[in-house]
N, C-alpha and C positions, 0 to 999 in steps of 0.2 A: 442607798445603793452602794455596795462596796465595789473598789475598783483597784483592790491592792496588787493583784497579779498584773493589771495593765500598767500601774506605776512602776513595778518592779523590772517588768519588760523594757519599759522605755526608757529607766535608768542605764539597763545594760546595753540598750541599742547605740545610745548616745557615746558609748566607749568605742564602736566600731563603724557605725553609719551616720555620715552628716547628718547634723540634727535628731539625730535618732529614727529618722523616718526615709523612706526612697522616692519620696514626693512630697514637694514643699508644704501643700495645704494641710495634709495629714498631722502636720504639728501642733495644729491648734493654735498658732500664734495670733490668728485673726479674732481669735472668740476668748481666750485665756483658758488655763488648765491644761492638763495632759491628753495626749490622744489615747482612745481606747483601742487595745488590741483584740482583734477578733478571733473566734476559732471556729466557728461554723454558721451557716446560714442555710434556711429553708424556707421556702416560700416569701413570705412578707417579712419574714423575722431574720435578723441576724443575734448570734449570741457571743457573747464576749468572754475573754479567759476565767473570768471569775463567776460565770454562769449567769448573767444577766441577759434580758432579751430587750430587743429594741426593733420598733415597726421600720421598716428600712425606707428613706424617702430619697435615697440618692442612686440605689440600684446599679452599684458599680461605675456610678458616673454614666447611666445612660442604658447598658446593653441588657440587663435583666429584666426586659420587658414583661417576661411570663413568671417572674420572680426567681428567687435561687434555686440552684439545684433541679430545674425543670426535667422530669424523668425522660423526655425525648432527647433533649440535650445530653443528660447522663447516659443515656444507652448510647447515642451515637459515639460519645468519647470512647465508653469501654469497648465497643466494637472496633474503634480504630487502631488504638493504642496497643491491642493483641497483636497487631500487624507491625509493630514498631510506632514508636512516637515521631522518628524523622528519617526521612529517604534522603533529602538533598538531591531530589532526582523528580521529575515528573509523576503526577498520581491521578487517577481519574478522578478524584474528589474534587482537584483544581479545576477541570472541566466543568463538573457539573453543577457548582456554584457559580461559576464565571457566568455560564449560560443563565443562571436564573436572576444573577444581578443585572443582567443586560436587559432581561425580560422586563425586570422591575422597575428600573431606574430609567427614565425617560431622557437622558441625556447620555447613556452610557451605551457605546457600540462596540467599546473593548476595555478592557480592564486588566490590570496589572496587580498583582497580589504583593505585599509588604508587610511588616512586621508591627507597624504602629501608625498611628496619625500623623505625628511628627514627621515620619519618613514619606509617608503620601503626600503631605504639601509639600516638603522640601522638592520630591520628585516632580510632581505636577508644576512648579514654579521653573524647575530646569527644563522641562519639555514645551512647555508656553515658551521659555527664551529661544529653544533650538528651533521650535515651529515659526516663531517671527523674526528670529534674527535681530531681537531688541534685548535690552538690560534691566531696564526700569519696570516695577511693577506698585501697584497700590494697594495699601492696606488700610485697614480703617481702626480706628482707636478703640481700644475695648474689645476687639476680637481677636482670640487667642488662636494660633494655627500651630502649637508645638513650640519646642525650644530650639528650633532650627536657628542658626545666626541671625539670618535675613528677617525674622519675623520678631527678634526681642529687640524693637525700636520703639520708642516713646517719641512723642512730637517735639518740635522746638518749639519757639515763641508763639507759634500760631499755626493752624492747620495747614496752611499751602507751603510752609518750610519743608528743607529736605529733613530726611528724619535723622535721629542722632541715636547712638548706643544707649541703653538703659541698663545693660549688664556687663560689667568686666568681661573680658575676653572677646565681647564684640566689637570688632575693627571699625574703624571711620569708613574705611574703603568698602565694607560691607553694607554700612549704614545708608552710604550715599545713593545706593541704586533703590532704596526703599523708599516710598513717598506714602505721607498718610493724611488721610480726611476723615472729618468726623462721621460716623454712622448716622444714617438718614438724613445727611445734608447732599443734594443731587448737584447743587450748585459748585460746593467745593471741588467736586469730582471733575466737573466741566472745567475749571478753572485750572486745575492741576495737568489733567490733559493737554490743554490749550498751552500751558507754559512748557509742556514737554513733549512737542509735537514729534509723532513718529518715533518715539523713546519707548513706550510704554508697552512693554508684551502682554500684561496681565492686570487685572484687577480680581483680587483674591478676598472672599468676604464669606463670614457665617452669616447664611440667609435670615438664620434666629440666632442671634448671638446667644451664649450662655456663660460668658465668660466676664461679665459685667452685670450678672444675674439675667435673668430672662427678658431681651429687648427686643421689641415686634417692631418688623420693617414699616415705615408708614406707607399709604396707599401710593403708588406711582414710584416708589425710590427704587424697588430692584428692576422695574420696567423700565426706568431710566438708564438703570447702568447695562441695561441689555441694549437700548437703542445707542449708547454712548458706543460700546464696544462694537456694534455691527457696523457704525460709521466709520470707526478710527481703524479697525482690524486688529482689536484688542480680545485675546482670550479671556473669558469670563469663568471664574472658577467658583464654583461653591464648596466649601468646606462643609460638608454635612457629616463630620465625625460624631456630633451630636444627633443631628436631627434624621439622619439617615435610617431609613425603616423604622425611624420613630413617629414621627408626624404623619406619616401615610406609607403606604407601600413603597412608593417611589420617591419618600424624602418631603422636604420643604419645598422642593421644585414641582412636584406634583399637585402639593396642597395650596401652593402660593401661585401657580400658574405661570412660573418664569425658569426657563430651560438654559441652564449655562453651557458653555462648551465642554467645560471638563468639571468632573466631582471627584472631592477626595471622600473616602469612608473609612471607619474603625469601627471599634467595639463590638457594636451588634453583630457584623459578619464574622465575628469569632465566637458568639453565643456567650462573650463573655471572657474567653481566651485572647491572650496578645494577638493582634493581627490589624491591618489597615490593607487600603487598598486605593488606587486612583484610575479614574477611567474618563472616556469622553467620546469624541467624535472620532470614527475611523482614520479622517487624514491627520489628526493631529498624533494619536495614539501610534500611527505608522510609524513615527518618529522616534518610539523607543526602541532600543537595543534588544534583539539583534536585527530587527529590520531595519531600523533607522539608527541616525547617527547619535543620538542621546543616550548616553550609558547609565544604567541602572541595573544594580542586581542585589541578591539578598540570599545569602547560602540557606535560611530556614524559610524563604518565602515559599507561600503554599503549603505549609507545614499540614501533615495528613489529619493529625488531630484537631488542630484550629477550623479545617476546610470542613470535617465531618461536623463539628459543633455548629458553626455557621450555617450550614446547609440545614440543619435540623431545625435552626431558629427560624431562618427565612423562609423555608417551605410552609412551614406553618403560618406563619403571618401571611404567605402567598395565597393559602388555601382558606384563610379564616379572616377575611379582611373584618369581621365583625369585631375583631381583638380592639380594633382603633375605635370603634364608638364606646366599647368598655372601658379603655384608655382615659378618653374624654370624659364619660359619666363620672367615673372615680375620682378625677381630676376637679372637676367643676362642683361636684358634692364639698371637697375639700375646702376649695376657694370660697364658696359661698358662706361655708360657717366660718372661715376664717374672717369674711366681711361682716358678718352679723356681729362679731364679737368686737372687733374693730370698730364698728359704727356706735355700738351701744357705748362703748368706754371713751370715744372721742378722740381716739389716738390718730395722729396724722400718719397716714399711709399710702402707698400706690401698689397695686395687685397688678401684675403682668402674667397673661396664660394664654397658651396657646396650645392645643392637643393637650399632651399629657407633660408638660414643663411648664412650671410657673416658679415667681417669685414673688416675696412678702417684702417690699423697701419699706425702710424705716424714713421716709420723708412725705411730705403732703404735696410735693410736686410732681408731675408727670416725668417718668424714666424713658427718656427715650434715646440716648446716647451716652458716652463715657463719662462726659462732665457732668450731666445730671445724675448719673448713678452715684458719683462721687460726693455727690451733697447727702447722701444718706447716714442718717447717725449709727455708725457702726459700733460704737460704744453699747446703745441700747439693742443691737443686734446680737451683740456678744452675750448679754444678760439673758435675751430670749433664748438663743441657742442654748446656753446650758440649763436652762429652766425645763426646757423639753427633752434635753438628753435626761435629766435627773426622772422625767414621767415615762422615759423608755421610748423616746422618738427620735430617730438618729435622722439629723438635717446635714446638709453641706456646711461645712465649717468656716464658712465665709459668706459675707453679706453679697459678694459679688459672684457667686456660684448658684447657677438655676439647680432647682428639684427635679427629680423625673420620679414619675409615679409609675406603677406596674399595676399590670391587669389581673395579679392575683390577690389585690387586696381584698378583703371580705367587708360585709357593711361593719362588723364591728370593729376591725381595723380602721375603717374612717371616722366610725363615731369617737373610736380612742384618740385619733388623731386630732379633731375638731375639740373633745372634750380638754384635751392636753395643752392645746392652743389658747383655750378659753382660761385655764387655770393660769398657765403661765403669764398671760399678759395681764389678769387681774393683779397677780403677784408682783409684776413690775411696776405696775400702777401704784399698788399699796407699799411700797418698798421705801 
């Protein structure tokens, strides 16, 4: 497989773009080698600048549920852009997609469009603070909510301590209002709330984290958070930027049966275009300007092209719920094929899967939180990633990123993924 053009482009990019990429994980530092530069994508495949093809297992980090360049989405974009790519003023498409989101997502009675998942989570925390009159919030180790200052916090010496910044540029003043707990540890949350009685505005969580790999909430954990929030007047926020409309029509909250007070969304609601949204109960969202005192604005929010693409995607998913059966069937076939080889070869592993999200962890212990995820053999994953890449299967370039399966995968694609996995693992073992 030749990647000369990708190497040349990366070399040029490093002269003008920090690290040569516009999002850090793309640099392949976690897996070694140089990043692939892509030229086009269609259906289940992506094509790089050298003409190589890859079965895509990331799908633009989630939104390409129906595959790349879906005709419904393409046609919606073409029609919208003919009327101008931006108004900076209200349009009908904002209304119809808002109606659809409120109909599909159980917790959302009002929704505000923004331009990214990061913007959505930052805004949701601000609204929760304005609504409750409190400053602090709880997040969970290993859950990623974008690059807002308040979210770039690492735990101190223990889970119950105040947060400390883990990115230069984040002040200790910002960090002091961020409280951290381990994922799946309800007792730690109870203790934090008790130690900060009447000061916690919100608990924000990925109901199914995807940024420490795919990690599943244990039975009773999300239900316990809901109970704590009800008892203490805390706003429960589900960050469904990854899981929204992917695990079910109504996202993880529908599939898992726990309804938050607020929800943040992204990726899929733009059909692959840059977009985000936050929404929730009417009484909370009424605090958002211009109706309420909590200010949030965005010149390109509700962009007509993004709204058209997102509506086409969501309307199809709403009208065709059988898509979710296809997604899960594809994923389970892949996971079963992986496990068969791993078991035969006797390699230590853990496989987490829900719906069309899954992760293969190179560790023989169960992965239930950030600490257990960090026990994985990242060197082994790097070897595996590159062997799969050579065979034309494009995985997330990090052990700590979930994979997203599309409904467009053919039986031949699935067979090829399983075969590539088998060959790659055997080559690793024989190296």
